[in-house]
ChimeraX commands (.cxc) that place a marker at each C-alpha (Angstrom):
marker #1 position 5.48,3.73,-15.24 radius 0.5
marker #1 position 2.21,2.07,-16.03 radius 0.5
marker #1 position -0.03,1.31,-13.09 radius 0.5
marker #1 position -1.77,-2.08,-13.01 radius 0.5
marker #1 position -5.39,-1.75,-14.18 radius 0.5
marker #1 position -6.65,-4.35,-11.69 radius 0.5
marker #1 position -5.41,-2.34,-8.68 radius 0.5
marker #1 position -7.28,0.50,-6.94 radius 0.5
marker #1 position -5.33,3.52,-5.63 radius 0.5
marker #1 position -5.47,6.16,-2.90 radius 0.5
marker #1 position -4.46,9.81,-3.19 radius 0.5
marker #1 position -1.88,9.01,-0.48 radius 0.5
marker #1 position -0.16,6.65,-2.97 radius 0.5
marker #1 position -1.17,3.21,-1.69 radius 0.5
marker #1 position -2.58,0.48,-3.90 radius 0.5
marker #1 position -4.84,-2.48,-3.21 radius 0.5
marker #1 position -5.48,-5.63,-5.24 radius 0.5
marker #1 position -8.64,-7.40,-4.09 radius 0.5
marker #1 position -9.10,-11.16,-4.51 radius 0.5
marker #1 position -12.26,-12.50,-2.91 radius 0.5
marker #1 position -12.64,-10.87,0.52 radius 0.5
marker #1 position -8.92,-10.07,0.91 radius 0.5
marker #1 position -6.95,-7.10,-0.36 radius 0.5
marker #1 position -3.19,-6.98,-0.83 radius 0.5
marker #1 position -1.87,-3.49,-0.04 radius 0.5
marker #1 position 1.33,-1.75,-1.10 radius 0.5
marker #1 position 2.78,1.63,-1.98 radius 0.5
marker #1 position 2.89,2.88,-5.55 radius 0.5
marker #1 position 5.90,3.31,-7.77 radius 0.5
marker #1 position 5.36,7.07,-7.48 radius 0.5
marker #1 position 5.56,6.83,-3.67 radius 0.5
marker #1 position 8.81,4.86,-3.63 radius 0.5
marker #1 position 10.41,7.31,-6.09 radius 0.5
marker #1 position 9.40,10.27,-3.91 radius 0.5
marker #1 position 10.75,8.55,-0.79 radius 0.5
marker #1 position 14.12,7.60,-2.22 radius 0.5
marker #1 position 16.13,4.72,-0.73 radius 0.5
marker #1 position 13.89,2.86,1.73 radius 0.5
marker #1 position 15.72,1.60,4.82 radius 0.5
marker #1 position 12.96,0.44,7.21 radius 0.5
marker #1 position 9.30,-0.60,7.11 radius 0.5
marker #1 position 7.04,-0.68,10.18 radius 0.5
marker #1 position 3.92,-2.82,9.69 radius 0.5
marker #1 position 1.09,-4.03,11.95 radius 0.5
marker #1 position 0.93,-7.59,13.26 radius 0.5
marker #1 position -1.52,-10.12,11.79 radius 0.5
marker #1 position -4.83,-9.82,13.62 radius 0.5
marker #1 position -4.60,-6.03,13.90 radius 0.5
marker #1 position -7.70,-4.05,12.95 radius 0.5
marker #1 position -7.18,-1.26,10.42 radius 0.5
marker #1 position -9.51,1.52,9.33 radius 0.5
marker #1 position -9.77,3.10,5.89 radius 0.5
marker #1 position -7.85,6.37,5.75 radius 0.5
marker #1 position -6.03,5.74,9.05 radius 0.5
marker #1 position -2.34,4.96,9.49 radius 0.5
marker #1 position -1.43,1.27,9.30 radius 0.5
marker #1 position 2.34,1.61,9.42 radius 0.5
marker #1 position 5.25,3.64,8.13 radius 0.5
marker #1 position 8.10,3.57,5.66 radius 0.5
marker #1 position 11.45,5.12,6.50 radius 0.5
marker #1 position 13.79,6.32,3.80 radius 0.5
marker #1 position 17.07,8.16,3.90 radius 0.5
marker #1 position 14.99,11.35,3.42 radius 0.5
marker #1 position 12.05,10.95,5.82 radius 0.5
marker #1 position 9.55,8.74,7.61 radius 0.5
marker #1 position 6.19,8.54,5.84 radius 0.5
marker #1 position 2.94,7.09,7.12 radius 0.5
marker #1 position 1.17,4.35,5.19 radius 0.5
marker #1 position -2.62,4.70,5.13 radius 0.5
marker #1 position -4.99,1.80,4.85 radius 0.5
marker #1 position -7.15,1.99,1.72 radius 0.5
marker #1 position -9.84,-0.16,3.40 radius 0.5
marker #1 position -11.10,-1.24,6.80 radius 0.5
marker #1 position -10.63,-4.79,8.04 radius 0.5
marker #1 position -8.27,-7.22,9.72 radius 0.5
marker #1 position -4.61,-7.72,8.80 radius 0.5
marker #1 position -4.31,-11.40,7.87 radius 0.5
marker #1 position -0.72,-11.40,6.56 radius 0.5
marker #1 position 2.39,-9.21,6.61 radius 0.5
marker #1 position 5.20,-9.34,4.06 radius 0.5
marker #1 position 8.10,-10.62,6.21 radius 0.5
marker #1 position 10.52,-10.05,3.31 radius 0.5
marker #1 position 10.44,-6.31,4.06 radius 0.5
marker #1 position 11.75,-6.77,7.62 radius 0.5
marker #1 position 15.12,-7.90,6.24 radius 0.5
marker #1 position 15.00,-6.32,2.76 radius 0.5
marker #1 position 13.10,-2.99,2.90 radius 0.5
marker #1 position 14.86,-1.91,-0.30 radius 0.5
marker #1 position 12.57,-4.32,-2.19 radius 0.5
marker #1 position 10.00,-1.50,-2.01 radius 0.5
marker #1 position 12.25,0.50,-4.34 radius 0.5
marker #1 position 12.76,-2.46,-6.67 radius 0.5
marker #1 position 9.29,-4.00,-6.99 radius 0.5
marker #1 position 6.61,-1.83,-5.30 radius 0.5
marker #1 position 3.72,-3.35,-7.28 radius 0.5
marker #1 position 4.86,-6.96,-6.90 radius 0.5
marker #1 position 7.07,-8.78,-4.39 radius 0.5
marker #1 position 7.15,-5.77,-2.04 radius 0.5
marker #1 position 3.48,-5.78,-1.04 radius 0.5
marker #1 position 3.00,-4.69,2.59 radius 0.5
marker #1 position -0.02,-6.40,4.14 radius 0.5
marker #1 position -3.07,-8.46,3.26 radius 0.5
marker #1 position -6.36,-7.25,4.77 radius 0.5
marker #1 position -9.66,-9.13,5.09 radius 0.5
marker #1 position -12.15,-6.46,4.04 radius 0.5
marker #1 position -14.90,-5.59,6.50 radius 0.5
marker #1 position -16.60,-3.03,4.20 radius 0.5
marker #1 position -16.01,-3.94,0.52 radius 0.5
marker #1 position -18.05,-0.88,-0.56 radius 0.5
marker #1 position -15.08,1.28,0.54 radius 0.5
marker #1 position -13.34,0.18,-2.67 radius 0.5
marker #1 position -15.81,2.35,-4.63 radius 0.5
marker #1 position -14.16,5.51,-3.29 radius 0.5
marker #1 position -10.67,4.52,-4.50 radius 0.5
marker #1 position -9.10,5.59,-7.78 radius 0.5
marker #1 position -8.79,3.46,-10.90 radius 0.5
marker #1 position -5.37,3.24,-12.56 radius 0.5
marker #1 position -6.39,5.89,-15.12 radius 0.5
marker #1 position -7.74,8.18,-12.37 radius 0.5
marker #1 position -4.55,7.74,-10.33 radius 0.5
marker #1 position -2.33,8.57,-13.29 radius 0.5
marker #1 position -4.47,11.65,-14.01 radius 0.5
marker #1 position -4.15,12.63,-10.33 radius 0.5
marker #1 position -0.35,12.35,-10.55 radius 0.5
marker #1 position -0.38,14.56,-13.64 radius 0.5
marker #1 position -2.15,17.43,-11.84 radius 0.5
marker link #1:1,2 radius 0.2
marker link #1:2,3 radius 0.2
marker link #1:3,4 radius 0.2
marker link #1:4,5 radius 0.2
marker link #1:5,6 radius 0.2
marker link #1:6,7 radius 0.2
marker link #1:7,8 radius 0.2
marker link #1:8,9 radius 0.2
marker link #1:9,10 radius 0.2
marker link #1:10,11 radius 0.2
marker link #1:11,12 radius 0.2
marker link #1:12,13 radius 0.2
marker link #1:13,14 radius 0.2
marker link #1:14,15 radius 0.2
marker link #1:15,16 radius 0.2
marker link #1:16,17 radius 0.2
marker link #1:17,18 radius 0.2
marker link #1:18,19 radius 0.2
marker link #1:19,20 radius 0.2
marker link #1:20,21 radius 0.2
marker link #1:21,22 radius 0.2
marker link #1:22,23 radius 0.2
marker link #1:23,24 radius 0.2
marker link #1:24,25 radius 0.2
marker link #1:25,26 radius 0.2
marker link #1:26,27 radius 0.2
marker link #1:27,28 radius 0.2
marker link #1:28,29 radius 0.2
marker link #1:29,30 radius 0.2
marker link #1:30,31 radius 0.2
marker link #1:31,32 radius 0.2
marker link #1:32,33 radius 0.2
marker link #1:33,34 radius 0.2
marker link #1:34,35 radius 0.2
marker link #1:35,36 radius 0.2
marker link #1:36,37 radius 0.2
marker link #1:37,38 radius 0.2
marker link #1:38,39 radius 0.2
marker link #1:39,40 radius 0.2
marker link #1:40,41 radius 0.2
marker link #1:41,42 radius 0.2
marker link #1:42,43 radius 0.2
marker link #1:43,44 radius 0.2
marker link #1:44,45 radius 0.2
marker link #1:45,46 radius 0.2
marker link #1:46,47 radius 0.2
marker link #1:47,48 radius 0.2
marker link #1:48,49 radius 0.2
marker link #1:49,50 radius 0.2
marker link #1:50,51 radius 0.2
marker link #1:51,52 radius 0.2
marker link #1:52,53 radius 0.2
marker link #1:53,54 radius 0.2
marker link #1:54,55 radius 0.2
marker link #1:55,56 radius 0.2
marker link #1:56,57 radius 0.2
marker link #1:57,58 radius 0.2
marker link #1:58,59 radius 0.2
marker link #1:59,60 radius 0.2
marker link #1:60,61 radius 0.2
marker link #1:61,62 radius 0.2
marker link #1:62,63 radius 0.2
marker link #1:63,64 radius 0.2
marker link #1:64,65 radius 0.2
marker link #1:65,66 radius 0.2
marker link #1:66,67 radius 0.2
marker link #1:67,68 radius 0.2
marker link #1:68,69 radius 0.2
marker link #1:69,70 radius 0.2
marker link #1:70,71 radius 0.2
marker link #1:71,72 radius 0.2
marker link #1:72,73 radius 0.2
marker link #1:73,74 radius 0.2
marker link #1:74,75 radius 0.2
marker link #1:75,76 radius 0.2
marker link #1:76,77 radius 0.2
marker link #1:77,78 radius 0.2
marker link #1:78,79 radius 0.2
marker link #1:79,80 radius 0.2
marker link #1:80,81 radius 0.2
marker link #1:81,82 radius 0.2
marker link #1:82,83 radius 0.2
marker link #1:83,84 radius 0.2
marker link #1:84,85 radius 0.2
marker link #1:85,86 radius 0.2
marker link #1:86,87 radius 0.2
marker link #1:87,88 radius 0.2
marker link #1:88,89 radius 0.2
marker link #1:89,90 radius 0.2
marker link #1:90,91 radius 0.2
marker link #1:91,92 radius 0.2
marker link #1:92,93 radius 0.2
marker link #1:93,94 radius 0.2
marker link #1:94,95 radius 0.2
marker link #1:95,96 radius 0.2
marker link #1:96,97 radius 0.2
marker link #1:97,98 radius 0.2
marker link #1:98,99 radius 0.2
marker link #1:99,100 radius 0.2
marker link #1:100,101 radius 0.2
marker link #1:101,102 radius 0.2
marker link #1:102,103 radius 0.2
marker link #1:103,104 radius 0.2
marker link #1:104,105 radius 0.2
marker link #1:105,106 radius 0.2
marker link #1:106,107 radius 0.2
marker link #1:107,108 radius 0.2
marker link #1:108,109 radius 0.2
marker link #1:109,110 radius 0.2
marker link #1:110,111 radius 0.2
marker link #1:111,112 radius 0.2
marker link #1:112,113 radius 0.2
marker link #1:113,114 radius 0.2
marker link #1:114,115 radius 0.2
marker link #1:115,116 radius 0.2
marker link #1:116,117 radius 0.2
marker link #1:117,118 radius 0.2
marker link #1:118,119 radius 0.2
marker link #1:119,120 radius 0.2
marker link #1:120,121 radius 0.2
marker link #1:121,122 radius 0.2
marker link #1:122,123 radius 0.2
marker link #1:123,124 radius 0.2
marker link #1:124,125 radius 0.2
marker link #1:125,126 radius 0.2
view
């Protein structure tokens, strides 16, 4: 799997794509493979405040429930409603249609502490 160069990554296997002052957040292909078949996604409501490194929701698979951590601090401005009825999309297209939330960044400098695609792939190889 190649990881998109324009995304930033966390060591907890989330990604963020920033456009302007908003970041689209999802889980990585590595994360969905580790989880197995995803059956439920629990996400915050628009308007919710999230903090970098803190839980913003969870993903439930046939194996386990895993927390999703916010890569940045800010306000949730959109939630991917597709996942409420089709959580399996996370297994099919984790870097595309199966994004989780969009966050208006309150501290854009937090992005500097996230991994580049090359750094993330090196981290996975450890």
